N, C-alpha and C positions, 0 to 999 in steps of 0.2 A: 484447505480454508485460504480465503484470499487476506495476503497482507496488507494491514493497511498501514501507509508509511505516514509518519507523522514530521509537519513542518521543522524544519529546525529553526528555533526562536532563539533569543536573548537567555532563556532559562537554561536552552543548551551548551549555549557558549560561556556562559558564569559556571557552567559544572567544569567544562573544560577546563576553563582558570583556574578554579580552583584544584583538580585534581593536579595541574600542574606545580600549582605552588605547593601542595603537597610530597609531590616528587621530589622538587628543589630541595625541601627540607629535611627529608628522608636521604637525599644525596652529601648535603652539606654535613648530617649527623655522620652518615657512613665516612665521609672524608677527614671527619674532627677525630671520629675514633680508629681507624684503621691505618689512618696515613697520617694520622698528627698534623692535620692541617687546620687551621684556625677557622673555627664555624662560621664567623663572620666575613673572612676574606671569601670562602666558598661560596655563601649567598651573594655577595660582591662581585664576584666574577660573573656567578647565573641569575642575577637577577633582573633581567630582561628574557629570560627562557619563556615564563608563563606568559608573557604578551605574546611574543612572536610565535608560541607553538596556539595559541588562540585564532591569531589572524591567519596563520596559515589553515589551520582548519575552515575557517570562515571563507576563504580563496578559493580553496581547493572544493569546498560545498557549491560554492556559488559558481563557479567554471562546468563541473561536471553535471550542475542544474540545467545548463543552459547548452552544453555540448549532448546530452543525451536524453533530453527532456523527450525526446518523439518514441526513444527504444524504451524507456521505462511508460509511457502511456500504453503502447502496442506489448509490452509484456504483462501490464495490467488486465488490456481488455482478453488477451491469451490466458491468462490467469482465470478469470470469468468466466470464460468460455469454456475453459476442463472443469471449473468448481460447478459450474450449473449441469453440465453433462454426468459428472459423477452422480451428481446429486440426482437428477431424474432417472439413471439407470437404476441407484439404488434404492429410490420411492416405488419407483414403477415396475422393479424387476423387469426388466426389456431385454429381450435378444440382439444379434448384431444387425438382424434383418428388420429388426424396428426400430432399432438405431439409426439404419440407413433412411428408411423412412424419412424420419424425422427430420436428418441432414439435408434428404432433399426436398423438403415441404417450407414452401415459400412463406408461406403465412410464420408458422413456426421460428425458422430464420428471422423473419422480417420483425418478430416478437423479444428473440432473443438479442437482437441488434441492438433496438430501444431500449430494452430493460439494462443494457449495458450502457447508453447514455442517460437514463436516470440515473441509474449507479455513480455514474460519473459526476451529471452534470444536478441531479434534480428533476421534480418532476415541472413541465411545463404545460401549456394550453394542449399541443397536440401529441407528446409525448408521456403520455400516464398510465396510470393502470387501468381506469375504467377504460380507455382506448384498447390498450390491450385486450381487457377481458370481453369488449364488443368484438372485437375482431375473431377472437376464438369461439366465441359464442353461434358465430356464424359458420363454424366448421362443422363438417359431419365427423370427422374422424375422431372417434373418442379418446386415441394416443394423442393427436396432436391438442386435441382441450384438456385434458390429465398434465401433459408434458409442461403446456403453457400455463396452467394454473401455479403448477409447482416452481417454474420459472419466476411468476409474479412473487408467490409467499417469499421465496427464498432471496428476490431482489430487496422486497422490504426488511428484511432481517438485515441484510448485507447494507443496505443504504443509513437504517439507523444506528448500526456500530460505527459507519466511516461517520456520521456525524458525531457520532460521540467522543472519536477519539481525533477530531479536528481541535 
């Protein structure tokens, strides 16, 4: 299944901050009971750590997002194609020869590519499910039609799921 990545928002960073505070409180409690240090002195030493940890998480995610944005989209596209291939193979119970025919069919490949763009960006005037359907209706090959219909239906499901998780 395609992994849908959630954007890290303020809620995520508030959870990191709260978790850091809990960790500092646990550390202060441990140091108080097992090392005979004053609880407030330990808190005084580590008071800035939750803020620092949260800022480091934010900086890491911001830098990683800028540096590896291209890699993530490429892996998302690859994951989409693998998921669709697996779904088509399972639902149509096709063999390797039929899979090769689908791989070499220009219409099916264009539907797969455009289906990914619809999954990623949403429907547009020239890239929507009715256009895909009309392209498939022009094909004489039943295998391509059926595989294309499966791709369309699965893309609709994945797109709805992606919208719910954003």
